[in-house]
VEXPANU-215841 format. One record per residue (C-alpha): x, y, z; residue in three letters. Coordinates in steps of 0.02 Angstrom, whole numbers, padded with zeros to 5 digits, always signed. Layout:
BEGIN
XYZAla...
REM end
This chain:
BEGIN
+05218+04919+05577Met+05277+04905+05397Leu+05236+05089+05368Leu+05340+05138+05520Glu+05487+05029+05466Lys+05499+05113+05296Phe+05438+05282+05363Lys+05293+05284+05241Leu+05156+05411+05263Asn+04993+05313+05297Pro+04899+05420+05171Phe+05031+05424+05034Leu+05038+05234+05027Ile+04864+05244+04947Val+04948+05307+04787Phe+05029+05135+04774Phe+04878+05037+04835Leu+04764+05108+04700Phe+04867+05038+04553Pro+04869+04868+04640Val+04681+04877+04667Ala+04648+04918+04484Phe+04729+04753+04436Val+04644+04652+04575Ile+04469+04722+04544Gly+04323+04821+04611Gln+04323+04744+04785Ala+04502+04799+04815Ala+04458+04978+04766Ile+04315+04977+04891Ser+04432+04915+05029Ile+04549+05061+04994Ile+04406+05183+05017Phe+04360+05100+05182Ile+04541+05128+05235Tyr+04528+05310+05179Leu+04367+05333+05278Ile+04459+05273+05434Ile+04599+05399+05402Leu+04469+05534+05371Phe+04381+05501+05537Ile+04549+05499+05626Lys+04604+05666+05551Asp+04433+05749+05543Phe+04475+05888+05667Lys+04629+05939+05566Lys+04538+05959+05401Ile+04489+06130+05334Lys+04345+06108+05213Phe+04319+06277+05129Leu+04483+06367+05100Ile+04497+06375+04909Asn+04377+06438+04775Thr+04365+06266+04696Glu+04303+06192+04861Asp+04137+06281+04842Tyr+04113+06217+04665Tyr+04149+06035+04707Ile+04039+06038+04863Ile+03894+06112+04762Phe+03922+05982+04627Phe+03907+05838+04750Phe+03750+05915+04825Leu+03675+05933+04651Ile+03706+05753+04598Ile+03623+05692+04758Ile+03476+05809+04733Phe+03461+05760+04549Ser+03452+05574+04589Ser+03321+05601+04725Ile+03220+05717+04612Trp+03220+05593+04468Asn+03171+05451+04584Tyr+03014+05539+04644Phe+02967+05637+04487Ser+03004+05508+04353Asp+02993+05342+04446Asn+03177+05312+04413Glu+03278+05171+04492Asp+03327+05202+04674Tyr+03502+05139+04634Arg+03541+05309+04561Ser+03520+05384+04735Ile+03636+05253+04809Ile+03765+05286+04672Ser+03762+05474+04704Ser+03784+05449+04891Leu+03926+05325+04867Leu+04012+05444+04747Tyr+04048+05558+04895Ile+04192+05440+04934Lys+04297+05533+04805Phe+04291+05687+04917Leu+04378+05595+05059Ile+04555+05590+04985Pro+04526+05765+04914Tyr+04512+05828+05093Tyr+04636+05707+05171Leu+04772+05794+05070Ile+04736+05946+05181Arg+04787+05851+05337Ser+04931+05753+05259Thr+05099+05793+05336Lys+05228+05856+05212Ile+05399+05831+05291Asp+05580+05797+05243Asp+05535+05618+05203Leu+05415+05667+05064Phe+05535+05631+04922Phe+05588+05467+05001Lys+05405+05418+05014Asn+05379+05459+04831Leu+05531+05358+04780Arg+05468+05205+04874Ile+05290+05225+04807Ile+05346+05242+04626Phe+05469+05098+04644Ser+05329+04985+04707Leu+05208+05051+04576Thr+05333+05017+04438Ser+05323+04832+04481Ile+05135+04836+04448Ile+05157+04936+04288Ile+05292+04816+04227Leu+05181+04668+04267Phe+05037+04741+04164Val+05157+04777+04020Ile+05233+04601+04020Val+05062+04517+04034Asp+04991+04623+03892Thr+05139+04587+03778Ile+05123+04402+03819Phe+04939+04404+03772Gln+04975+04499+03611Tyr+05104+04373+03551His+05011+04219+03615Asn+04922+04139+03465Pro+04772+04095+03575Ser+04767+04275+03643Lys+04768+04212+03823Leu+04859+04312+03956Asp+04955+04236+04102Leu+04793+04213+04200Phe+04697+04137+04056Gly+04599+04293+04012Tyr+04558+04296+03827Arg+04544+04437+03703Ser+04372+04406+03627Thr+04253+04483+03502Leu+04150+04546+03650Asp+04278+04684+03672Asn+04318+04704+03487Ala+04472+04593+03505Asn+04559+04721+03614Arg+04683+04649+03737Leu+04628+04627+03917Thr+04795+04604+04002Gly+04773+04548+04184Pro+04610+04646+04207Phe+04490+04504+04167Gly+04377+04448+04026Asn+04287+04590+03936Asp+04396+04717+04029Glu+04493+04789+03883Ala+04579+04925+03983Ile+04768+04896+03998Pro+04799+05046+03883Gly+04686+05159+03986Ser+04770+05099+04145Phe+04943+05135+04078Leu+04905+05313+04023Ile+04793+05364+04169Lys+04893+05279+04307Val+05060+05224+04237Gly+05110+05384+04146Phe+05156+05474+04308Ile+05267+05330+04361Thr+05351+05330+04190Leu+05389+05516+04202Ile+05454+05498+04379Phe+05585+05375+04316Phe+05619+05484+04163Asn+05669+05624+04280Ser+05750+05515+04412Tyr+05865+05433+04285Phe+05900+05603+04206Phe+05975+05666+04369Tyr+06047+05505+04437Lys+06119+05402+04295Leu+06264+05431+04178Lys+06213+05507+04013Lys+06230+05353+03902Lys+06140+05240+04025Ile+06007+05372+04051Tyr+05971+05395+03866Ile+05959+05208+03830Ser+05851+05177+03985Ser+05730+05319+03950Ile+05714+05284+03766Leu+05677+05101+03803Ser+05545+05141+03935Met+05455+05272+03832Asn+05452+05169+03673Val+05393+05010+03761Val+05259+05111+03851Phe+05188+05179+03688Leu+05209+05011+03600Tyr+05105+04920+03731Val+04965+05049+03727Ile+04962+05034+03536Leu+04949+04844+03533Ile+04805+04842+03658Thr+04693+04906+03519Gly+04628+05047+03631Glu+04627+05189+03507Arg+04578+05327+03628Met+04708+05273+03756Ala+04841+05281+03620Phe+04783+05452+03561Met+04783+05510+03743Met+04963+05450+03763Ser+05017+05547+03607Ile+04930+05703+03674Leu+05007+05680+03848Ala+05184+05662+03779Phe+05157+05813+03666Ser+05097+05922+03811Leu+05241+05859+03918Leu+05363+05911+03782Phe+05287+06086+03775Leu+05286+06113+03964Ile+05449+06030+04022Leu+05605+06137+04023Asn+05728+05995+04016Arg+05733+05820+03937Gln+05661+05884+03772Lys+05797+05801+03669Ile+05757+05632+03748Asn+05572+05653+03712Leu+05615+05695+03531Ile+05720+05536+03513Phe+05581+05436+03599Ser+05456+05507+03474Ala+05565+05466+03323Ile+05592+05285+03377Ile+05409+05267+03428Ser+05349+05328+03258Ile+05454+05193+03175Phe+05389+05058+03294Val+05209+05117+03271Ile+05226+05112+03082Phe+05296+04934+03088Val+05161+04871+03208Val+05018+04946+03107Ile+05086+04878+02944Glu+05118+04705+03015Lys+04954+04689+03111Asn+04798+04695+03001Pro+04682+04704+03152Tyr+04763+04859+03226Ile+04779+04937+03054Lys+04594+04909+03020Ser+04543+04987+03187Arg+04631+05150+03145Tyr+04567+05148+02966Glu+04389+05127+03031Ile+04413+05269+03156Met+04475+05379+03015Gly+04324+05336+02909Lys+04204+05372+03052Phe+04284+05542+03082Leu+04325+05602+02908Phe+04227+05506+02778Ser+04065+05583+02715Lys+03999+05417+02653Ser+04061+05281+02772Tyr+03918+05210+02878Ile+03919+05052+02983Ala+03751+04986+03039Tyr+03655+04822+03052Asp+03550+04804+02895Val+03438+04681+02988Ala+03388+04817+03111Lys+03380+04967+02995Val+03230+04950+02880Lys+03183+05058+02732Asp+03071+05166+02842Glu+03220+05202+02954His+03327+05279+02817Ile+03249+05448+02855Glu+03343+05441+03020Lys+03508+05461+02928Lys+03602+05610+02998Asn+03686+05729+02875Pro+03836+05731+02992Ile+03898+05556+02961Asn+03982+05534+03130Phe+03811+05535+03215Phe+03760+05381+03117Asn+03880+05271+03217Asn+03850+05205+03393Gln+03950+05343+03480Trp+03853+05475+03385Gly+03693+05388+03441Ala+03751+05398+03622His+03786+05584+03605Tyr+03620+05624+03521Leu+03528+05527+03655Thr+03623+05626+03788Ser+03566+05788+03709Leu+03386+05727+03705Lys+03396+05684+03890Ile+03470+05856+03924Leu+03328+05937+03828Lys+03200+05843+03934Asp+03292+05872+04098Lys+03396+06029+04069Pro+03435+06086+04245Leu+03489+05930+04340Phe+03492+05790+04212Gly+03443+05609+04238Ala+03552+05582+04392Gly+03710+05478+04411Ile+03697+05323+04302Lys+03530+05389+04241Gly+03584+05382+04059Phe+03579+05192+04058Arg+03397+05196+04116Met+03330+05343+04015Asp+03409+05291+03850Cys+03292+05140+03845Lys+03138+05250+03833Lys+03037+05232+03674Lys+03042+05417+03630Glu+03232+05412+03611Tyr+03216+05293+03464Glu+03178+05450+03364Asn+03355+05518+03371Ile+03421+05560+03199Arg+03546+05419+03181Ser+03551+05255+03086Leu+03624+05179+03244Ser+03470+05228+03347Phe+03458+05046+03405Tyr+03633+05063+03482Lys+03591+05222+03577Arg+03594+05134+03746Cys+03748+05098+03850Ser+03803+05109+04031Ser+03862+05288+03995His+03872+05407+03845Pro+04058+05373+03812His+04104+05557+03821Asn+04136+05646+03984Ile+04050+05807+03933Tyr+03893+05720+03869Phe+03893+05618+04029Glu+03897+05776+04135Phe+03759+05856+04032Leu+03642+05706+04027Ser+03666+05651+04208Glu+03694+05814+04302Thr+03612+05940+04184Gly+03672+06116+04149Leu+03687+06159+04334Val+03792+06008+04382Gly+03899+06024+04224Ser+03936+06205+04265Phe+04000+06164+04440Phe+04105+06010+04397Ile+04183+06087+04241Leu+04221+06250+04332Thr+04303+06148+04471Phe+04410+06049+04347Leu+04459+06202+04244Phe+04509+06297+04403Ile+04621+06150+04450Ile+04702+06150+04278Ile+04724+06338+04257Ile+04784+06372+04434Lys+04911+06230+04434Asn+04973+06271+04259Tyr+05012+06446+04322Lys+05101+06374+04474Leu+05203+06257+04363Ile+05251+06402+04249Thr+05310+06497+04402Phe+05410+06348+04469Leu+05497+06322+04302Lys+05579+06492+04324Lys+05648+06450+04495Lys+05812+06366+04534Lys+05760+06200+04608Leu+05866+06058+04676Asn+05861+05891+04588Tyr+05729+05819+04705Glu+05613+05965+04673Asp+05645+05951+04486Gln+05589+05770+04492Ile+05435+05815+04594Ile+05396+05954+04471Leu+05400+05828+04329Ser+05270+05722+04420Ile+05166+05880+04444Tyr+05172+05914+04257Ile+05135+05731+04214Ala+04978+05727+04322Ala+04918+05890+04246Leu+04942+05834+04065Val+04852+05669+04101Val+04705+05766+04173Leu+04703+05880+04020Ile+04708+05725+03907Ser+04562+05648+04002Ile+04462+05808+03978Leu+04505+05825+03794Trp+04329+05852+03722Pro+04338+05760+03556Ile+04366+05585+03622Arg+04264+05439+03685Ser+04291+05401+03868Ser+04247+05289+04013Gly+04121+05343+04143Ser+04172+05483+04261Phe+04047+05413+04387Phe+04105+05232+04389Ser+04202+05160+04534Asn+04343+05098+04423Phe+04367+05231+04290Asn+04318+05369+04412Gly+04458+05316+04528Ser+04585+05323+04386Met+04529+05501+04346Ile+04525+05564+04525Trp+04697+05493+04568Ile+04773+05619+04447Asn+04679+05761+04534Ile+04745+05698+04702Tyr+04923+05697+04635Trp+04905+05876+04573Ile+04837+05939+04740Leu+04965+05843+04841Leu+05114+05912+04747Ile+05038+06086+04747Glu+05034+06071+04937Lys+05215+06011+04939Tyr+05280+06163+04846Phe+05174+06283+04949Lys+05232+06202+05111Lys+05413+06224+05059Asn+05384+06406+05010Asn+05424+06372+04828Lys+05261+06454+04771Ile
REM end
């Protein structure tokens, strides 16, 4: 009834429900997928499954991850939960195909405006809560969640104890909303109001990601804004002013906050120092010194994850250890022999790099299909965006184009190879990655439907 009153597309409303669910928790995300399954069953006859080249790659990828989990269960006595995880992961295909049956009509822009207006409330709430936690001497947020040493003192915002992800949420989910309002204000507001509004939004957005202590989220945001500047035709001057003010704010925050300053100094030492090593002297005995890697980065815990991933790939080159297989295989005694002083930290729920995760859990075959799928999405839609930039579009289409670009640059930032990352196969982080793919495909459909491309 509510959807009919506001003329909201029953599928498009999911793009608002996901940001809400990320704040509420895992159960809410699962409920959304149940809703999507209902829509999928309802629209099943309208859906065309194999119409684009990338469809074949993603279908084969899903078949491979299921096969891999089953193979590892029977051949290596692995945990059956890997099979369940691979079967459940199919849920991400449902919205991918629902986009095919989604009606694109004259209300599309109105739907987007409502969705982004509602989403902005969630984004603003996360921002306010995170700032409150940062300035609260006890480091408690509005719900009583505390920033603790368990998550390296990173802020949790409203996401719960040990969930230090407000920065990741803002860049992976909130960036598109931010750019929508950048463009909307650009075309709708008077120049002075527009400039002050946009500068304030962009600077606050970067400021909050910085103070969370999430280094990779902050680096992703810098990369995303840089790519946006290179691709966008208009609004460059506003992005330049945003960058200048942000640099000043960043410098002040880092200088005034020893904790944040130390996190970036440590990251710099890990990446660039030839002598800096951080390890537990109680766990690394004299006989372990021979494990020291000449490439210093591999002597830290992330390097240990990556080396373990490569060892798993070597043992299971074709199909890997199966979804979530890294967390089980890394415990094996033979992987203590990796050449890293952090060999004792080699285990985690995932390898903390999307490419090493693909290689270790889906092997060379699975990695080929998923990476080909993702690169086709990026290359094809970059070409379409380049074509659209040359066309004379009305202001609504210009705004929609900016969302298109924002989703693409976020996906590129997520796939940037030299960064640590959350798990592609998790319910939570996986949803934040896939939602950007859904945005790209949805807007691609919009422009094709309106004969713009």
